[in-house]
DSSP file (Angstrom, degrees, kcal/mol; ACC not computed):
  #  RESIDUE AA STRUCTURE BP1 BP2  ACC     N-H-->O    O-->H-N    N-H-->O    O-->H-N    TCO  KAPPA ALPHA  PHI   PSI    X-CA   Y-CA   Z-CA
    1    1 A M              0   0    0      0, 0.0     2,-0.0     0, 0.0     6,-0.0   0.000 360.0 360.0 360.0 155.1    0.0    0.0    0.0
    2    2 A S    >   -     0   0    0      1,-0.1     3,-1.1     2,-0.0     0, 0.0  -0.298 360.0 -99.2 -79.9 169.9    1.2    3.6   -0.5
    3    3 A R  T 3  S+     0   0    0      1,-0.3    73,-0.1    -2,-0.0    -1,-0.1   0.768 116.5  44.5 -63.6 -27.7    1.9    5.8    2.3
    4    4 A F  T 3  S+     0   0    0     71,-0.1    -1,-0.3     2,-0.0     2,-0.1   0.238  83.6 115.0-107.4  18.1   -1.3    7.6    2.4
    5    5 A E  S <  S-     0   0    0     -3,-1.1     2,-0.1     1,-0.1    70,-0.0  -0.458  72.4 -99.9 -75.0 152.9   -4.0    4.9    1.9
    6    6 A R        -     0   0    0     -2,-0.1     2,-0.3    65,-0.1    -1,-0.1  -0.399  43.7-167.3 -67.0 156.6   -6.5    4.0    4.5
    7    7 A F        -     0   0    0     60,-0.1     3,-0.1    -3,-0.1    63,-0.1  -0.986  24.7-157.4-149.7 150.7   -5.6    0.9    6.5
    8    8 A T  S    S+     0   0    0     -2,-0.3    54,-3.0     1,-0.2     2,-0.3   0.479  74.3  20.5-112.9  -4.4   -7.4   -1.4    8.8
    9    9 A G  E     -A   61   0A   0     52,-0.3     2,-0.5     2,-0.0    52,-0.2  -0.990  56.6-138.0-158.7 158.4   -4.6   -2.9   10.8
   10   10 A V  E     -A   60   0A   0     50,-2.2    50,-2.7    -2,-0.3     2,-0.7  -0.988  19.6-148.0-118.3 118.7   -1.1   -2.6   11.9
   11   11 A K  E     -A   59   0A   0     -2,-0.5     2,-0.5    48,-0.2    48,-0.3  -0.806  13.5-160.9 -92.8 120.7    1.1   -5.7   11.9
   12   12 A L  E     -A   58   0A   0     46,-3.1    46,-1.8    -2,-0.7     2,-0.5  -0.823   2.0-161.4 -95.8 127.1    3.8   -5.6   14.6
   13   13 A T  E     -A   57   0A   0     -2,-0.5     2,-0.6    44,-0.2    44,-0.2  -0.954   3.9-163.5-117.1 131.6    6.9   -7.9   14.4
   14   14 A N        +     0   0    0     42,-2.9    42,-0.3    -2,-0.5    -2,-0.0  -0.944  10.5 178.3-118.5 113.8    9.1   -8.8   17.3
   15   15 A D        +     0   0    0     -2,-0.6    -1,-0.1    40,-0.2    39,-0.1   0.484  54.2 101.7 -89.1  -3.3   12.6  -10.2   16.4
   16   16 A E  S    S-     0   0    0      2,-0.2    39,-2.0    37,-0.1    40,-0.1  -0.206  79.6-122.5 -78.7 174.9   13.6  -10.5   20.1
   17   17 A E  S    S+     0   0    0     37,-0.2    37,-0.2    38,-0.1    -1,-0.1   0.123  93.2  55.7-101.2  20.9   13.6  -13.6   22.2
   18   18 A F  S    S-     0   0    0     35,-0.1    37,-0.3    34,-0.1    -2,-0.2  -0.954  94.1 -95.5-143.7 155.0   11.3  -12.3   24.7
   19   19 A P        -     0   0    0      0, 0.0     2,-0.3     0, 0.0    -2,-0.1  -0.400  38.7-157.4 -71.3 153.3    7.6  -10.7   24.5
   20   20 A V  E     -B   52   0B   0     32,-2.1    32,-3.0    -4,-0.1     2,-0.5  -0.981   9.2-137.1-131.8 147.9    7.4   -6.9   24.3
   21   21 A T  E     +B   51   0B   0     -2,-0.3    65,-2.6    65,-0.3     2,-0.3  -0.907  31.9 172.2-102.5 125.4    4.5   -4.5   25.2
   22   22 A V  E     -BC  50  85B   0     28,-2.9    28,-2.7    -2,-0.5     2,-0.4  -0.896  28.5-146.3-132.9 165.8    3.8   -1.8   22.8
   23   23 A Q  E     - C   0  84B   0     61,-2.3    61,-2.6    -2,-0.3     2,-0.4  -0.980  17.4-150.1-125.2 139.4    1.4    1.0   22.0
   24   24 A V  E     -BC  46  83B   0     22,-0.6    22,-3.3    24,-0.4     2,-0.3  -0.914  14.4-172.1-115.6 138.1    0.7    2.1   18.5
   25   25 A V  E     -BC  45  82B   0     57,-2.3    57,-2.2    -2,-0.4     2,-0.5  -0.963  19.5-141.8-126.9 145.7   -0.2    5.7   17.6
   26   26 A Y  E     -BC  44  81B   0     18,-2.9    18,-2.8    -2,-0.3     2,-0.4  -0.944  26.0-162.6-104.3 126.6   -1.4    7.5   14.4
   27   27 A I  E     -BC  43  80B   0     53,-3.3    53,-2.0    -2,-0.5     2,-0.5  -0.940  12.9-161.4-121.3 130.3    0.1   10.9   14.0
   28   28 A V  E     -BC  42  79B   0     14,-2.3    13,-3.2    -2,-0.4    14,-1.6  -0.955  18.5-156.0-108.8 129.3   -1.0   13.8   11.8
   29   29 A W  E     -B   40   0B   0     49,-3.3    49,-0.4    -2,-0.5    11,-0.2  -0.680   9.6-124.0-102.5 153.3    1.6   16.4   11.3
   30   30 A D        -     0   0    0      9,-2.7    -1,-0.1    -2,-0.3    11,-0.0  -0.266  23.2-119.0 -79.0 179.9    1.3   20.1   10.3
   31   31 A Q        -     0   0    0      7,-0.1     2,-0.1    -2,-0.0     7,-0.1  -0.896  36.2-159.6-119.9  96.7    3.0   21.6    7.4
   32   32 A P        -     0   0    0      0, 0.0     3,-0.1     0, 0.0     6,-0.1  -0.385  22.4-101.4 -78.7 155.1    5.4   24.2    8.7
   33   33 A K    >   -     0   0    0      1,-0.2     3,-2.1     4,-0.1     2,-0.0  -0.273  61.3 -71.5 -64.4 160.0    6.9   27.2    6.8
   34   34 A S  T 3  S+     0   0    0      1,-0.3    -1,-0.2     3,-0.0     3,-0.1  -0.331 124.1  22.4 -57.8 133.5   10.5   26.8    5.6
   35   35 A G  T 3  S+     0   0    0      1,-0.3     2,-0.3    -3,-0.1    -1,-0.3   0.246 100.7 105.0  93.9 -11.4   12.8   26.9    8.6
   36   36 A E  S <  S-     0   0    0     -3,-2.1    -1,-0.3     1,-0.0     2,-0.2  -0.742  73.8-108.2-101.3 153.6   10.3   25.9   11.2
   37   37 A T        -     0   0    0     -2,-0.3     2,-0.2    -3,-0.1    -4,-0.1  -0.523  32.2-112.1 -82.5 142.7   10.0   22.5   12.9
   38   38 A Q        -     0   0    0     -2,-0.2     2,-0.4    -6,-0.1    -7,-0.1  -0.543  34.7-160.5 -77.1 146.8    7.2   20.1   12.1
   39   39 A Q        -     0   0    0     -2,-0.2    -9,-2.7     0, 0.0     2,-0.3  -0.943  22.1-113.3-130.9 143.1    4.7   19.5   14.9
   40   40 A A  E     -B   29   0B   0     -2,-0.4   -11,-0.2   -11,-0.2     3,-0.1  -0.630  28.1-179.2 -73.2 134.4    2.2   16.8   15.6
   41   41 A V  E    S+     0   0B   0    -13,-3.2     2,-0.3     1,-0.3   -12,-0.2   0.621  71.3  21.3-106.7 -24.5   -1.3   18.3   15.4
   42   42 A E  E     -B   28   0B   0    -14,-1.6   -14,-2.3     2,-0.0     2,-0.5  -0.925  58.1-176.0-146.6 118.4   -3.1   15.0   16.3
   43   43 A V  E     -B   27   0B   0     -2,-0.3   -16,-0.2   -16,-0.2    -3,-0.0  -0.961  12.2-179.0-116.5 119.6   -2.0   11.9   18.0
   44   44 A T  E     -B   26   0B   0    -18,-2.8   -18,-2.9    -2,-0.5     2,-0.0  -0.962  25.7-123.9-120.3 125.3   -4.5    9.0   18.2
   45   45 A P  E     -B   25   0B   0      0, 0.0     2,-0.6     0, 0.0   -20,-0.3  -0.378  15.1-147.5 -60.2 143.5   -4.0    5.6   19.9
   46   46 A V  E     -B   24   0B   0    -22,-3.3   -22,-0.6     2,-0.1    16,-0.1  -0.954  66.1 -36.8-116.4 108.6   -4.5    2.6   17.7
   47   47 A G  E    S-     0   0B   0     -2,-0.6     3,-0.1    16,-0.3     2,-0.1  -0.168  86.2 -76.6  69.2-170.4   -5.9   -0.1   19.9
   48   48 A G  E    S-     0   0B   0      1,-0.3   -24,-0.4    -3,-0.1    -2,-0.1  -0.109  77.6 -35.0-103.3-151.6   -4.7   -0.5   23.4
   49   49 A L  E     -     0   0B   0    -26,-0.1     2,-0.4    -2,-0.1    -1,-0.3  -0.452  65.1-158.4 -66.9 137.8   -1.4   -2.0   24.9
   50   50 A S  E     -B   22   0B   0    -28,-2.7   -28,-2.9    -2,-0.1     2,-0.7  -0.982  10.5-148.1-127.2 137.5   -0.4   -4.9   22.6
   51   51 A V  E     -B   21   0B   0     -2,-0.4   -30,-0.2   -30,-0.2    -2,-0.0  -0.905  11.5-158.3-108.7 120.1    1.9   -7.7   23.7
   52   52 A V  E     -B   20   0B   0    -32,-3.0   -32,-2.1    -2,-0.7     6,-0.1  -0.833  22.5-123.0 -93.9 115.3    4.0   -9.0   20.8
   53   53 A P    >   -     0   0    0      0, 0.0     3,-1.8     0, 0.0   -39,-0.2  -0.184  37.2 -81.7 -64.0 159.3    5.2  -12.6   21.4
   54   54 A A  T 3  S-     0   0    0      1,-0.3   -37,-0.2   -37,-0.2     3,-0.1  -0.325 115.7  -4.2 -55.3 134.7    8.9  -13.5   21.4
   55   55 A S  T 3  S+     0   0    0    -39,-2.0    -1,-0.3   -37,-0.3     2,-0.2   0.794 122.9 100.2  48.0  31.5    9.9  -14.0   17.6
   56   56 A G    <   -     0   0    0     -3,-1.8   -42,-2.9   -42,-0.3     2,-0.3  -0.699  65.1-120.3-136.2-174.3    6.3  -13.5   16.7
   57   57 A T  E     -A   13   0A   0    -44,-0.2     2,-0.3    -2,-0.2   -44,-0.2  -0.810  12.1-167.2-126.6 166.7    3.8  -11.0   15.3
   58   58 A E  E     -A   12   0A   0    -46,-1.8   -46,-3.1    -2,-0.3     2,-0.5  -0.947  15.1-141.5-154.1 134.0    0.5   -9.4   16.5
   59   59 A T  E     -A   11   0A   0     -2,-0.3     2,-0.6   -48,-0.3   -48,-0.2  -0.892   9.7-153.5 -98.1 127.7   -2.0   -7.4   14.3
   60   60 A V  E     -A   10   0A   0    -50,-2.7   -50,-2.2    -2,-0.5     2,-0.1  -0.935  15.3-136.7 -99.3 120.4   -3.6   -4.4   15.8
   61   61 A K  E     -A    9   0A   0     -2,-0.6     2,-0.8   -52,-0.2   -52,-0.3  -0.427  12.3-128.9 -74.4 144.0   -7.0   -3.6   14.3
   62   62 A V        +     0   0    0    -54,-3.0     2,-0.3    -2,-0.1   -16,-0.1  -0.863  48.9 147.4 -99.3 114.6   -7.7    0.1   13.6
   63   63 A T    >>  +     0   0    0     -2,-0.8     3,-1.2     4,-0.0     4,-0.6  -0.865  43.1   0.7-135.8 165.0  -11.2    0.9   15.2
   64   64 A G  H 3> S+     0   0    0     -2,-0.3     4,-1.8     1,-0.3     5,-0.1  -0.263 126.6   3.3  61.6-130.4  -13.0    3.7   16.8
   65   65 A A  H 3> S+     0   0    0      1,-0.2     4,-2.6     2,-0.2    -1,-0.3   0.844 134.1  53.2 -62.3 -36.2  -11.2    7.1   17.1
   66   66 A A  H <> S+     0   0    0     -3,-1.2     4,-2.5     2,-0.2    -1,-0.2   0.920 107.9  50.8 -71.1 -36.9   -8.2    5.7   15.2
   67   67 A K  H  X S+     0   0    0     -4,-0.6     4,-2.2     2,-0.2    -1,-0.2   0.883 111.9  48.2 -61.7 -41.4  -10.5    4.6   12.3
   68   68 A A  H  X S+     0   0    0     -4,-1.8     4,-2.1     2,-0.2    -2,-0.2   0.916 110.6  50.6 -70.5 -42.1  -12.0    8.1   12.2
   69   69 A A  H  X S+     0   0    0     -4,-2.6     4,-2.3     2,-0.2    -2,-0.2   0.902 110.9  48.6 -61.4 -41.4   -8.6    9.7   12.2
   70   70 A V  H  X S+     0   0    0     -4,-2.5     4,-2.7     2,-0.2     5,-0.2   0.956 111.3  50.3 -60.1 -49.4   -7.4    7.5    9.2
   71   71 A A  H  < S+     0   0    0     -4,-2.2    -2,-0.2     1,-0.2    -1,-0.2   0.875 115.3  44.0 -56.4 -41.4  -10.6    8.3    7.3
   72   72 A R  H  < S+     0   0    0     -4,-2.1    -1,-0.2    -5,-0.1    -2,-0.2   0.830 130.0  18.7 -74.7 -36.5  -10.1   12.0    7.9
   73   73 A S  H >< S+     0   0    0     -4,-2.3     3,-2.3    -5,-0.2    -2,-0.2   0.459  84.4 107.3-126.4   4.3   -6.3   12.3    7.2
   74   74 A A  T 3< S+     0   0    0     -4,-2.7     5,-0.1     1,-0.3    -1,-0.1   0.778  79.4  60.4 -49.6 -29.8   -5.1    9.3    5.2
   75   75 A G  T 3  S-     0   0    0      1,-0.3    -1,-0.3    -5,-0.2   -71,-0.1   0.496 102.4-167.0 -83.2   3.6   -4.8   11.4    2.1
   76   76 A G    <   -     0   0    0     -3,-2.3    -1,-0.3   -72,-0.1   -48,-0.0  -0.594  67.9-163.4 107.9-174.2   -2.2   13.6    3.7
   77   77 A P  S    S-     0   0    0      0, 0.0     2,-0.3     0, 0.0   -47,-0.1  -0.946  99.8 -19.8 -80.1 -28.0   -0.5   16.0    3.9
   78   78 A A  S    S+     0   0    0    -49,-0.4   -49,-3.3    -5,-0.1     2,-0.3  -0.854  71.1 152.6-150.0 108.5    1.7   14.2    6.5
   79   79 A V  E     +C   28   0B   0     -2,-0.3     2,-0.3   -51,-0.2   -51,-0.2  -0.880  11.4 178.3-131.6 165.8    0.8   11.3    8.6
   80   80 A S  E     -C   27   0B   0    -53,-2.0   -53,-3.3    -2,-0.3     2,-0.4  -0.976  24.1-132.5-164.3 155.0    2.7    8.4   10.2
   81   81 A I  E     -C   26   0B   0     -2,-0.3     2,-0.4   -55,-0.2   -55,-0.2  -0.900  26.5-172.6-106.1 136.5    2.3    5.3   12.5
   82   82 A K  E     -C   25   0B   0    -57,-2.2   -57,-2.3    -2,-0.4     2,-0.4  -0.998  10.2-163.7-131.7 131.9    4.6    4.9   15.4
   83   83 A A  E     +C   24   0B   0     -2,-0.4     2,-0.3   -59,-0.2   -59,-0.2  -0.937  15.9 177.5-106.3 138.9    5.0    2.0   17.8
   84   84 A F  E     -C   23   0B   0    -61,-2.6   -61,-2.3    -2,-0.4     2,-0.1  -0.980  36.1 -97.2-141.0 149.1    6.8    2.5   21.1
   85   85 A Y  E     +C   22   0B   0     -2,-0.3     2,-0.3   -63,-0.2   -63,-0.3  -0.365  53.7 164.3 -60.1 141.0    7.5    0.3   24.1
   86   86 A S              0   0    0    -65,-2.6   -65,-0.3   -36,-0.1    -1,-0.0  -0.938 360.0 360.0-151.9 172.6    5.0    0.7   26.9
   87   87 A Q              0   0    0     -2,-0.3   -65,-0.1   -38,-0.0    -1,-0.1   0.348 360.0 360.0-130.8 360.0    3.7   -0.8   30.1
C-alpha cells in the first residue's frame, strides 16, 4: 500500500527472544513554513497495549477514534504510524 492509503490494521513484528508490550499511535503532522520545525497536530492511539510474542507477530486492528482519524487524514498532507515500548 502507498503511504497515504487508508488501512485497517497494523502488523507488529518482534525479532527479540522475549515478548514486548507496545502502544501504536497514528500521528497527523502540520506543514510548517520553511525553517520551522514540524509539529504533531493530532495523536490518536491505535488499539490498546499490545503484547507481541517472542519471535512473533501481532496485528492491531484500527477501530473507533483511530479509524475516524485515518478516514479523515489518510490522504495527507503528512501522517505516520509509530509503535513504542510501553507498560
